[in-house]
C-alpha positions in Angstrom: -3.6 -135.5 20.0 -2.4 -132.6 22.3 0.7 -134.5 23.2 2.1 -135.0 19.3 1.1 -130.8 18.8 3.7 -130.7 22.1 6.2 -132.9 20.3 6.2 -131.2 17.4 6.3 -127.9 18.8 9.3 -129.1 21.0 10.9 -130.7 18.1 10.2 -127.4 15.9 12.0 -125.2 18.9 15.3 -127.5 19.1 15.7 -126.9 15.0 15.4 -123.5 15.6 17.8 -123.1 18.2 20.3 -125.4 16.1 20.1 -123.2 13.4 20.5 -120.3 15.3 23.5 -121.3 17.3 25.1 -122.4 13.8 24.6 -119.0 12.1 25.9 -117.1 15.4 28.9 -120.0 15.5 29.6 -119.8 11.8 31.7 -117.3 11.9 34.2 -118.4 14.6 34.2 -121.6 12.6 35.2 -119.7 9.2 37.6 -117.8 11.2 39.7 -121.0 12.4 39.4 -122.7 9.5 40.8 -119.4 7.4 43.6 -119.2 9.8 44.5 -123.2 8.9 45.1 -122.1 5.6 48.0 -120.6 3.7 47.5 -117.2 2.4 47.1 -118.1 -1.4 44.4 -120.9 -0.1 42.4 -118.2 2.6 41.7 -115.7 -0.2 40.4 -118.4 -3.0 37.2 -118.8 -0.7 35.7 -120.9 2.1 36.0 -124.8 2.4 34.9 -126.7 5.3 38.0 -129.2 3.9 41.1 -127.0 3.6 45.0 -128.6 3.9 45.9 -127.6 7.2 48.7 -125.9 8.6 49.7 -124.0 11.6 52.3 -121.7 9.4 50.1 -118.1 10.1 50.6 -119.1 14.1 53.9 -119.6 13.7 54.6 -116.6 11.6 52.1 -114.4 13.8 54.2 -115.2 16.9 57.4 -114.6 15.2 56.0 -111.0 14.4 54.7 -110.5 17.5 55.1 -110.9 21.4 51.3 -112.5 21.8 52.5 -113.9 25.4 52.9 -109.7 26.2 49.7 -108.7 23.9 48.2 -111.2 26.2 49.1 -110.2 29.8 48.3 -106.4 28.7 44.4 -107.7 28.3 44.1 -109.6 31.5 45.1 -106.9 33.7 43.1 -104.2 31.7 40.1 -106.7 32.2 40.8 -108.3 35.5 41.7 -104.7 36.8 39.0 -102.8 35.2 36.5 -105.3 36.7 38.1 -105.2 39.9 37.4 -101.5 40.1 34.0 -101.2 38.7 32.9 -103.7 41.1 34.5 -101.9 44.7 32.8 -98.5 43.1 29.5 -100.3 41.8 28.5 -102.3 44.7 28.1 -99.1 47.3 26.3 -97.9 44.5 24.0 -100.2 43.4 23.3 -101.0 47.3 22.6 -96.9 48.0 20.3 -97.2 44.9 18.3 -100.8 45.7 18.1 -100.1 49.8 18.3 -96.4 50.4 16.3 -94.9 46.9 15.5 -91.1 46.6 13.2 -89.8 44.0 15.7 -89.6 41.6 17.1 -92.8 41.5 15.3 -94.0 38.1 16.7 -90.8 36.3 20.4 -91.0 37.7 19.9 -94.8 36.7 18.3 -94.1 33.3 20.9 -91.0 32.7 23.9 -93.6 33.7 22.2 -96.2 31.0 22.0 -92.9 28.2 26.0 -92.7 28.8 26.4 -95.8 26.7 24.4 -94.8 24.2 26.8 -91.7 23.1 28.9 -92.9 19.8 32.7 -93.5 21.5 33.9 -91.2 18.8 32.2 -88.2 20.1 34.5 -87.5 23.1 37.7 -89.4 21.6 39.7 -86.1 21.1 39.0 -84.6 24.6 39.6 -88.2 26.6 42.6 -88.4 23.8 44.0 -84.8 25.1 43.1 -85.9 29.1 45.7 -89.0 28.3 48.3 -87.3 26.4 48.5 -84.1 29.0 48.0 -86.2 32.2 50.6 -88.9 30.9 48.3 -91.4 30.4 48.7 -92.3 26.9 50.1 -95.8 26.2 49.6 -97.1 30.3 47.9 -100.0 31.7 46.4 -97.6 34.6 45.0 -95.3 31.8 43.5 -98.0 29.8 42.4 -99.7 33.2 40.7 -96.5 34.7 38.9 -96.0 31.5 37.3 -98.9 30.5 36.0 -99.4 34.5 33.9 -96.0 33.8 32.8 -97.5 30.5 31.5 -100.4 31.7 30.8 -99.1 35.1 26.7 -98.1 34.0 26.1 -101.6 32.5 28.0 -102.9 36.3 25.8 -100.5 38.7 22.8 -101.5 36.7 23.1 -105.3 36.8 24.1 -104.9 40.9 20.8 -103.2 41.6 18.7 -105.8 39.9 19.9 -108.4 41.7 20.6 -106.3 45.3 16.4 -105.5 44.5 16.1 -109.0 44.6 17.2 -109.5 48.7 14.9 -109.1 51.0 15.4 -105.8 53.0 14.0 -107.0 56.3 18.1 -109.4 56.6 19.7 -106.1 56.3 17.4 -104.4 58.8 17.8 -107.7 61.0 21.9 -107.4 60.3 21.6 -103.3 61.6 19.6 -104.5 64.8 22.6 -107.0 65.8 25.1 -104.0 65.2 26.7 -104.2 62.0 27.7 -101.2 60.1 27.2 -100.0 56.9 30.5 -101.5 55.6 29.9 -104.8 57.5 26.6 -104.6 55.8 27.7 -104.4 52.4 30.6 -107.1 52.4 29.7 -109.4 55.2 25.9 -109.7 54.8 24.6 -108.3 51.3 27.7 -109.4 49.1 27.9 -113.5 50.0 24.0 -113.0 49.1 24.0 -111.7 45.7 27.3 -113.8 45.0 25.9 -115.6 41.2 24.6 -111.5 40.5 27.9 -110.8 41.5 30.0 -113.3 39.4 28.0 -112.9 36.3 28.3 -109.3 36.4 32.2 -110.5 36.7 31.9 -112.5 34.0 30.3 -110.1 31.7 32.7 -107.8 32.4 35.6 -109.3 31.8 34.6 -110.1 28.3 33.6 -106.3 27.3 36.8 -105.4 28.7 38.5 -108.0 26.7 36.6 -107.4 23.8 37.2 -102.9 23.9 39.1 -102.2 20.4 37.8 -98.3 19.6 39.7 -97.2 22.7 42.4 -99.7 23.3 44.1 -99.1 19.6 43.7 -95.3 19.6 45.4 -94.8 22.6 47.6 -97.6 23.1 51.1 -98.1 20.8 53.4 -101.0 22.4 53.7 -100.6 26.1 49.8 -101.2 27.2 48.2 -102.9 23.9 46.0 -105.8 24.3 45.2 -108.2 22.3 42.8 -106.1 20.1 45.8 -104.3 19.2 47.8 -107.3 18.0 45.2 -108.2 15.7 45.0 -105.0 14.2 48.4 -104.9 14.0 48.2 -107.4 11.1 46.6 -105.1 9.0 48.7 -103.0 7.3 49.1 -100.7 3.7 50.3 -103.7 2.3 46.8 -105.2 2.7 45.4 -107.7 4.7 46.5 -111.2 5.3 43.4 -113.3 5.6 45.3 -116.2 7.1 47.5 -114.4 9.6 44.5 -112.0 10.6 42.3 -114.7 11.3 45.0 -116.9 13.3 45.8 -113.6 15.5 41.7 -113.2 15.8 41.7 -116.5 17.2 44.5 -116.7 19.8 43.0 -113.3 21.1 39.3 -114.7 21.3 40.4 -118.4 22.8 41.2 -117.5 25.9 37.4 -115.7 26.5 36.0 -118.5 24.9 37.4 -121.0 27.1 36.3 -119.2 29.9 33.3 -118.7 28.9 32.5 -122.7 28.3 33.9 -123.3 31.7 31.5 -120.3 33.5 28.4 -120.9 31.1 26.8 -122.1 34.0 27.6 -119.7 36.5 27.2 -116.8 34.2 23.2 -118.3 33.1 22.9 -118.7 36.7 23.6 -115.1 37.3 21.5 -113.8 34.5 18.6 -115.9 36.0 18.8 -114.6 39.8 16.0 -113.8 41.2 14.2 -114.5 37.8 11.8 -117.0 40.3 10.4 -116.9 43.2 
């Protein structure tokens, strides 16, 4: 009887998981199908069997240089992630292995900055960018995206580093390891799963950032989020073209996430089971 109940429970969990997965995937499916329809069909309603056409993709590529926006997204996402790791790894090491009475307060303060609405600091950041010549530059956006995601990166690395036995680092010091040697040659290799998942998550967050990239760029440093926004015009929304632009923008990050999902899950569960 217990075995039968257990089987029904597993089946119920499986069905629930599929339902949740389909609900999450439905917006992406809707966008893909809409991108394969004409503008007239796109506004007529949803159907699972549209008359497939690549007309919207051709028009999107003809109107905008997709490759330029794509390269900007890659540079901003990868550049901000590398900068964030360079700053966050020593910071997380200090908090994990040399904590003070205020360490938890500092961590909470860093996390609290993510709760502040971005619109609240739009004017000062806009003026800073304008007066320092960073407006519509890759450098300015890279630094800004690094600072925006830095609290999450520090928190994740701090959590991973706490799972590493401090005795290993003490043994390295006794063998003559310097501070930087301890961080880069001992700590970092041991936390590769955690660092890899943090890197992937930060790239996704930077890739999807739209609020700042749309408001602080025009042409030179505009990423794919600005590429999507460019298909919303005073004449109205062109749903088929907008959907095609959205698919072209999310496809690279979806492919990366699909191939790195095992590493991401491994990193997110790093240290969960001892």
